[in-house]
C-alpha positions as CSV (number, residue, x, y, z in Angstrom):
1,X,1.3,-15.7,-5.0
2,X,3.4,-13.5,-7.3
3,X,0.5,-13.4,-9.8
4,X,-1.9,-12.1,-7.2
5,X,0.6,-9.7,-5.5
6,X,3.2,-8.7,-8.1
7,X,4.7,-5.9,-6.0
8,X,6.8,-7.2,-3.0
9,X,9.2,-5.8,-0.5
10,X,10.8,-7.4,2.6
11,X,12.2,-5.8,5.7
12,X,13.4,-7.7,8.7
13,X,11.2,-10.7,8.0
14,X,8.1,-8.6,7.3
15,X,6.9,-9.1,3.7
16,X,4.6,-6.5,2.2
17,X,2.7,-7.6,-1.0
18,X,0.5,-5.3,-3.1
19,X,-2.0,-5.8,-5.9
20,X,-3.8,-2.9,-7.5
21,X,-7.0,-2.6,-9.5
22,X,-8.4,0.3,-11.5
23,X,-12.0,1.1,-10.5
24,X,-13.8,2.3,-13.6
25,X,-17.1,2.6,-11.8
26,X,-15.7,5.1,-9.3
27,X,-13.6,7.0,-11.9
28,X,-14.8,10.0,-13.9
29,X,-12.2,10.7,-16.5
30,X,-14.2,13.5,-18.1
31,X,-14.0,15.3,-14.7
32,X,-10.3,14.5,-14.2
33,X,-10.8,11.8,-11.6
34,X,-9.4,8.3,-11.7
35,X,-9.6,5.8,-8.8
36,X,-7.7,2.7,-7.8
37,X,-8.1,0.1,-5.1
38,X,-5.0,-1.5,-3.6
39,X,-4.9,-4.8,-1.6
40,X,-2.1,-5.1,0.8
41,X,-1.0,-8.3,2.5
42,X,1.5,-8.0,5.4
43,X,3.2,-11.3,6.2
44,X,5.3,-11.9,9.3
45,X,8.0,-14.3,8.4
46,X,10.2,-13.3,11.3
47,X,10.5,-14.8,14.8
48,X,8.9,-11.9,16.7
49,X,5.4,-10.6,17.0
50,X,5.1,-7.1,15.3
51,X,2.5,-4.3,15.5
52,X,1.9,-1.8,12.8
53,X,1.8,1.6,14.4
54,X,1.9,4.2,11.6
55,X,1.9,4.6,7.8
56,X,3.8,6.9,5.5
57,X,2.8,7.1,1.8
58,X,4.2,9.1,-1.1
59,X,1.7,9.4,-4.0
60,X,3.0,10.7,-7.3
61,X,0.5,11.7,-10.1
62,X,1.2,11.5,-13.8
63,X,2.5,15.1,-13.8
64,X,5.1,14.2,-11.2
65,X,3.4,16.0,-8.4
66,X,4.1,14.3,-5.1
67,X,1.7,14.1,-2.1
68,X,2.5,12.7,1.3
69,X,0.0,10.9,3.5
70,X,0.9,10.0,7.1
71,X,-1.3,8.6,9.9
72,X,-1.9,6.0,12.6
73,X,-2.4,2.4,11.6
74,X,-4.2,1.3,8.4
75,X,-8.0,1.4,7.8
76,X,-8.5,2.4,11.4
77,X,-6.5,-0.4,12.9
78,X,-3.1,-1.0,14.4
79,X,-2.8,-4.7,13.8
80,X,-0.6,-7.1,15.7
81,X,0.8,-9.9,13.5
82,X,2.2,-13.0,15.1
83,X,5.1,-15.0,13.5
84,X,3.7,-17.0,10.6
85,X,0.6,-14.9,10.4
86,X,-0.6,-12.2,7.9
87,X,-2.8,-9.2,7.8
88,X,-4.8,-8.0,4.7
89,X,-6.6,-4.8,4.0
90,X,-7.9,-2.9,1.0
91,X,-7.9,0.9,0.5
92,X,-8.1,3.3,-2.3
93,X,-6.4,6.2,-4.1
94,X,-8.0,8.9,-6.3
95,X,-5.8,10.8,-8.7
96,X,-6.3,13.8,-11.1
97,X,-4.3,12.0,-13.8
98,X,-4.8,8.6,-15.4
99,X,-1.4,7.4,-14.2
100,X,0.7,7.6,-11.1
101,X,2.5,5.6,-8.5
102,X,2.6,5.0,-4.7
103,X,5.2,3.8,-2.3
104,X,5.8,4.1,1.4
105,X,6.6,2.5,4.7
106,X,5.0,1.3,7.9
107,X,6.5,2.0,11.3
108,X,6.3,-1.2,13.4
109,X,7.3,-2.3,16.8
110,X,8.3,-5.8,17.7
111,X,7.5,-7.6,21.0
112,X,10.8,-6.3,22.6
113,X,9.7,-2.7,22.0
114,X,12.1,-2.1,19.2
115,X,10.7,0.1,16.5
116,X,11.6,-0.2,12.8
117,X,10.4,0.9,9.4
118,X,9.1,-1.6,6.8
119,X,9.2,-0.8,3.1
120,X,6.0,-0.8,1.0
121,X,7.0,-1.5,-2.6
122,X,6.4,1.1,-5.3
123,X,3.5,0.2,-7.5
124,X,2.1,1.9,-10.6
125,X,-1.4,3.3,-10.9
126,X,-2.3,3.0,-14.6
127,X,-5.8,3.5,-16.0
128,X,-6.6,1.3,-19.0
129,X,-6.7,3.1,-22.3
130,X,-10.2,4.1,-23.3
131,X,-11.1,3.5,-26.9
132,X,-12.3,6.6,-28.7
């Protein structure tokens, strides 16, 4: 699992795993555009059902410029994850630099109505070096 999802964070029994892939076919370095896809797996190792309500991302480009993204759910959904279950989704991130990083949090609610934030681990966005 670690090889597939090298970036991991755990909060209150909710494990967030991230893998990232550079998408050369969607990138245009000569136009200052690089694109990555990231695959996230959220595993509920706790004893309570949880629901993902909102997301908060901090995206930092190679110049150190930070951009915040907030919104409801992920990929149009607010998934409910039972104990022992997981939820996967894939999304993408364009940058104007060939390197950067992302990190963030999900706001979740358990089946008692208690809200809490779950950490999304920081992960690097690094385009492969292009041979000249």
